[in-house]
C-alpha positions in Angstrom: 20.0 3.2 -12.6 20.1 1.9 -9.0 21.0 -1.7 -8.2 20.0 -4.0 -5.3 22.6 -3.9 -2.5 24.1 -0.7 -3.8 25.2 1.7 -1.1 24.0 5.3 -1.5 25.0 8.5 0.4 22.3 11.1 -0.3 20.9 14.3 1.1 17.2 13.6 1.5 14.6 16.1 2.8 13.0 15.5 6.1 9.7 16.2 4.4 9.1 15.7 0.7 6.0 17.9 0.3 6.4 19.8 -2.9 7.0 23.6 -2.9 8.2 23.7 0.7 11.5 24.7 2.1 13.3 21.4 2.4 15.8 20.8 5.2 18.1 18.0 4.0 19.5 15.2 6.1 22.4 13.0 5.1 21.3 9.4 4.6 23.3 6.2 4.2 21.1 3.8 2.3 21.4 0.2 1.1 19.1 -0.4 -1.9 16.6 -3.2 -1.4 14.6 -2.8 -4.5 13.9 -0.2 -7.2 10.6 0.8 -8.9 10.7 2.6 -12.2 7.4 4.6 -12.4 7.6 4.5 -16.2 7.4 0.7 -16.3 5.5 0.3 -13.0 3.1 3.2 -12.6 1.2 4.1 -9.5 -2.3 2.9 -8.8 -4.7 5.9 -8.2 -5.0 4.7 -4.5 -1.2 4.9 -4.1 -1.1 8.4 -5.4 -4.1 9.6 -3.4 -2.6 8.4 -0.1 0.0 11.2 -0.3 -0.8 13.5 -3.3 1.6 16.3 -2.4 4.8 14.1 -2.2 7.6 15.1 -4.6 7.7 12.1 -6.8 10.1 11.1 -9.6 10.8 8.2 -11.9 12.9 6.1 -9.4 11.3 4.9 -6.2 14.0 3.2 -4.1 13.2 0.9 -1.2 16.3 1.0 1.0 17.5 0.3 4.4 18.5 3.5 6.2 21.7 2.3 7.8 21.6 4.9 10.6 18.1 4.1 11.6 18.2 0.4 10.6 14.8 0.7 9.0 13.6 0.0 5.4 11.9 3.0 3.9 11.0 4.3 0.4 12.8 7.2 -1.2 12.0 9.1 -4.4 15.4 9.8 -5.8 14.1 13.0 -7.5 13.8 14.4 -4.0 17.5 13.9 -3.2 19.7 17.0 -3.6 22.0 14.9 -5.8 19.3 13.8 -8.2 16.7 16.5 -7.9 14.2 16.9 -10.7 10.8 18.7 -10.7 9.0 15.8 -12.3 5.6 16.1 -13.8 2.9 13.4 -13.7 0.5 12.0 -16.4 -2.4 9.7 -16.5 -2.4 6.6 -18.7 -4.6 3.7 -19.5 -2.9 0.3 -19.2 -4.0 -3.1 -20.3 -4.0 -5.4 -17.4 -1.5 -8.3 -17.6 0.0 -7.0 -20.9 3.7 -7.7 -21.3 4.5 -4.2 -22.4 4.6 -1.8 -19.5 3.9 1.2 -21.7 0.4 2.7 -21.6 -2.0 1.9 -24.3 -3.1 5.5 -24.2 -1.8 8.5 -22.4 -4.5 10.9 -21.4 -4.1 14.6 -22.4 -2.8 16.9 -19.7 0.3 17.1 -17.7 0.4 17.8 -14.0 3.4 19.9 -13.0 5.3 19.7 -9.7 3.1 22.3 -8.0 0.6 22.0 -5.1 -2.1 23.3 -7.4 -1.5 20.7 -10.1 -1.2 17.8 -7.6 -4.5 18.8 -6.1 -6.1 19.0 -9.5 -4.7 15.5 -10.3 -6.2 14.1 -7.0 -9.6 15.7 -8.0 -9.4 14.1 -11.5 -8.6 10.7 -10.0 -11.4 11.0 -7.5 -13.9 11.8 -10.3 -12.6 9.0 -12.6 -12.6 6.4 -9.8 -15.7 4.6 -10.9 -15.3 5.1 -14.7 -15.3 2.0 -16.8 -12.4 2.2 -19.3 -13.3 -1.0 -21.1 -10.9 -3.3 -19.2 -8.1 -0.8 -19.1 -6.6 0.4 -15.8 -6.1 4.1 -15.0 -2.6 4.6 -13.6 -0.4 7.5 -12.7 3.0 7.7 -14.4 5.8 10.2 -14.7 5.9 12.6 -17.6 8.8 11.3 -19.7 9.7 14.8 -20.7 10.7 15.6 -17.1 11.8 12.3 -15.7 
């Protein structure tokens, strides 16, 4: 969807906390890399660092041309690409060529503060669970991505 070196002009919120009144700022971005959360899901630690961030399928690392800094931007937070993306938990086989989960756990976590706190609680409780070699990861709900 987004390509390396592509230039983007987007309206991105100053804060990406879900269910808040966003104030948008125009950003001129040069794409450095793109992460598809369907193919490269989040580790629980990555999610738990900032559980209330509005996430989406595409995480773009880009140089902000006005600030001359490389930052990460969830494209679902941009006014132009906005989507209220839900999240899911999946079990992934480490090192497997296919990036699809071996099993998607029941339950969807909506783009609400309540659901994101519930997801953080579930991850904290499952942190020391042995999944028989599988890794627990956070991915986007394909229905909403």
